[in-house]
C-alpha positions as CSV (number, residue, x, y, z in Angstrom):
1,P,-0.1,-0.1,-0.1
2,S,3.0,2.4,0.2
3,L,3.4,4.3,-2.7
4,N,6.6,6.1,-1.3
5,P,10.1,4.5,-1.7
6,N,10.6,5.2,1.7
7,G,7.2,3.6,2.8
8,E,6.3,6.8,4.7
9,L,3.0,7.3,2.6
10,L,0.2,5.0,2.7
11,D,-2.5,4.7,0.4
12,T,-5.4,4.3,3.0
13,Y,-7.9,2.8,0.5
14,R,-5.7,0.0,-0.7
15,L,-4.8,-0.2,3.2
16,L,-8.2,-1.0,4.7
17,N,-9.3,-2.5,1.4
18,P,-6.3,-4.7,0.0
19,D,-8.5,-7.1,-2.2
20,D,-10.4,-3.9,-3.8
21,L,-8.7,-1.9,-6.8
22,G,-11.0,1.0,-5.9
23,W,-11.7,2.3,-9.5
24,T,-12.5,5.8,-9.1
25,N,-12.8,6.5,-12.9
26,G,-15.2,3.7,-14.0
27,T,-17.4,3.0,-17.4
28,A,-20.4,2.4,-15.4
29,N,-20.3,6.6,-14.8
30,P,-22.3,8.4,-17.7
31,Y,-19.3,11.3,-17.7
32,H,-16.6,8.7,-18.2
33,T,-14.7,9.1,-21.4
34,V,-15.3,6.2,-24.2
35,G,-12.8,4.3,-24.6
36,E,-10.9,4.9,-21.4
37,P,-9.7,2.0,-19.2
38,D,-11.4,1.8,-15.5
39,A,-8.7,3.4,-13.2
40,R,-8.1,4.9,-10.1
41,I,-7.3,8.1,-9.9
42,D,-8.3,9.3,-6.3
43,Y,-6.5,9.0,-3.5
44,I,-5.8,9.8,0.4
45,F,-2.5,9.3,1.8
46,S,-1.3,8.8,5.6
47,D,2.0,9.2,6.8
48,V,2.8,6.4,9.4
49,N,1.7,8.3,12.8
50,P,0.6,6.4,15.7
51,R,-1.9,9.1,16.6
52,V,-3.5,9.5,13.2
53,I,-5.2,5.9,12.4
54,P,-7.1,5.4,9.2
55,Y,-9.8,2.9,10.1
56,S,-12.4,3.3,7.6
57,S,-12.0,4.3,3.6
58,K,-14.7,3.7,1.0
59,I,-15.6,4.8,-2.6
60,I,-18.3,7.8,-2.8
61,F,-20.6,9.3,-5.0
62,Q,-21.0,6.3,-6.9
63,D,-24.7,7.1,-7.7
64,T,-25.0,6.6,-11.6
65,A,-28.6,8.1,-11.8
66,S,-27.0,11.6,-11.1
67,P,-23.4,11.5,-10.9
68,L,-21.2,14.8,-9.9
69,S,-18.2,14.2,-12.0
70,D,-16.5,11.9,-14.3
71,H,-14.8,10.2,-11.4
72,Y,-16.0,9.2,-7.9
73,G,-14.6,10.4,-4.5
74,V,-12.8,8.2,-1.3
75,L,-13.7,9.0,1.9
76,T,-11.2,8.0,4.6
77,N,-11.9,8.3,8.4
78,F,-9.2,8.4,10.9
79,L,-9.3,8.0,14.3
80,L,-6.9,11.0,16.0
81,L,-5.5,10.1,19.5
């Protein structure tokens, strides 16, 4: 889940959902550009800090009836100690 070569930043969605690629730009969205593959373009990163702990992360704004954008969002909740 770390995208930093030193392991200092974590992709919170992949950390908490290791078996889900979490596409945020998907063909189910009517604003998605035709011909572009599904992809993950939205991220929330966190450093390794014992006082800031991500505890849930999900893809949001996936309502295909009235999408807000050509991609979905990511919501991560943190526990602050």
